[in-house]
N, C-alpha and C positions, 0 to 999 in steps of 0.2 A: 505493500500500499504506500502510495506516496505520501509524504507528509506536506499537511496545508499550510500553505504562508500563513502569518500570523503577527499581528501588531497589538501591543498592549498599552492601554493607558492605564494610569496610577493617579487619583486626586488625593492629595495629601493632607490629612487633616491629623492633629495633636490630641483633638479632643472627642471626638465622633467616631474615629474610625476610618480607616481609610478602603474607599473604592476600588476595584480594579477590575478592568473591562477587557476581554481579548476578542477583536474582530479580525473577519478573514479577508478574503479579495473581495472588493468591491464594497467595502462596508457590511458584509455580513455578519450577523450576531454569530460568535462561537460559545461563550462562556463568560461567567462573572463570577467574582467573589469580592465577600465584605471582612478586613480583617482589623484585628487591633490596630493602635497605633504605634507598632515597634517594625523596625526594618526588618528584623526576623520574620514577623507575621506577614509583611507585603512581600519577602522575597519569596519565602514559600507559596504563598499563592501563585506569584509570577510561574517558578518552577513547574506547578502540579499545571496551570492552564498551557504550560508550554508542552507539556509531556508529551503531548502524541501530534505534534505540529512543528512545522520549522520555524521558529520566531526569528522576524526581521529585524524586529527592533523595539524598543519602550518607549513610550512619552512619559514623563514625570512631570506635574503641574506644580511646579516650585523650582524658586532660583537655585539655579548648581551649586552656587557656591557663595560666600559671603564676601564682602567688600575687604581687602587686605588695607586699604587707605581710603580715605573720604575723597570721591569722585570730584577730580579737578577740574571738567570741563561741564559746560553746561549750554543747552541748545536754545536759541533764541530766533524768532523767525527769521532775523538777517543772517542768522549761522551760530559758530560755535563761541564762546567767550567763557574765560577761568572764573572759576568759582570765586565768589566775593566771602567775604568773612562773615558773614549773616548766615550763609548757606551751609547747612550741616554735610552735604556731600554723599548723600545717599543714593543708591541707584546704579545701575550698569547701562553700558551702552547699549545692548538688546532692549532694557526698557525705554531708554529714552526714544529709541525707533521707535518701539509702537505706540508711545504716546505723541511724540509729533505727527506721524502719520494717522493719527486719529484712531487708530485700530483699538486700543482698551486705554485704560486708568490703571496704570501698575500701582502693586505693594511695592513700594522701592525698596531695594534690599539695602541694608544698613551693615556696618561693620560686625564682624563676629560676635562680639560681645553683647551686641544691643539687637540681636535676632530674634524673633517670637522662638516659641517651642515649635510652631509646625514649619518653619523653615529650616530650625535645625534637624529635625527629622528628615526633612528634603535633602539636605546637604547629605548627612548620612547614608541616603537611601542611594543617591546619585553615585557615590564613592563605591559603595558596596556593589551595586547593582552594575557598575560597568566594568567591575573586574568580570565578569561573565557573558555580559550582552553588549550590543550597541546600546546606547541611551541617548535620548534628546530631552532637551526642554521644551515642554509646551505652555500653551499659556491660552485656554479653551475660550476666554472671552474674546481675544483677539483672531481667533478662530471663527466665532461667530459673527464678528465683523466680517469677514473675508466670506462667508459661506452663505449669511444672508442674502436671498434672491437667486442663489444659483438651482441648477438642478440636479446637484450631487444628493444624493442620498445614504440613509446607515441606518442598520437595523439595531434595536434596542430591547436587551431582554429585561422582564418587569419582576424578576425573582426578589432583587436587592431591594427595589425603589422605596417602599416603606422606610428603609432605614437612611434614607437620604436620597430623594428623587435627583436634585441639583447636583449631589457629588456623583451619581452613577453616570448622569449626561456629561459631566465635564470629564469623569474617565473615558466615556465613549467617543467624544469630539475630540480627545487626545490622540486615542489610538486611530481614529480616521485620519487626524493632521498627520499623523505617521505614516500610515499608508499613502496619502498623497504626496507626501515629502519624498518619501523613500520611491515614487514610481516616477519622480521627474516633474510634477506637477504644482509644486509648491515652493517655498523659498525660507533661506534662513537669513535672521537679522541680527546685528550686534558683534560681539566677537571682537571688536578694536582693542577694547581695554585687557582683553585675554582673559575674561570672566565668563566666555561663553557665549553661545547664540540660541534664540527662541526660533523655531520652526514654526511655519505656517503652512496651513492646506492648500493654499492658491500663490498665484505669482503677483509680484506687487504690481500695482497699477504706477508707482513712480519710481522704476528701476536705479534712476540716475539721481535722485532725492540726495542732497548731500548731507544730510544727518548720517546716510548709511556708513561713510567714512570717518571713524574716529580721527579727530586732530593731530593726534600723537603719530599716527601713520603717513601724514602729507608727505 
């Protein structure tokens, strides 16, 4: 039997538990799980969902890593400028891009010592999962913005909806974003600061927008 291609999306929460959804080709629903808010529980769910499939990649709805230093560059309509003394410097290049392109309002990633529990869980999950699988950072709110009005479709399983319908939907859209990106129909933004990119399910409307290039790389 030929293994089924598979993408898995994970919605990260430190309080409610984590939704994990697996999709097959063209967004067909395969299976889902609801886990405790621990890295070991999420990894076990991923391993179980991928046991009979050829896992393509995983999409995690969380920043990949914390800031090492306050962000030096801020984007304004006229271009990049250096951070002022009154600005805290939170946020990564990828988050600046999705904000500037009006795809979503990010929860700006802070320095490690200021990160909330759910981000800390996400940081560790990225580190551990990347040891075994290809892992992408997804931002379902930005994916919704791109997918709205398109004819693309995905299937949703209802088993875990009572535990958190929005969480399950975010995990499913995260998996769908992985499928579209891996197929070459999506895009990846950010990364100029070395702190990871966010993948998207559709190509950018403004692929030459200057916000896409981090000023340190000029």
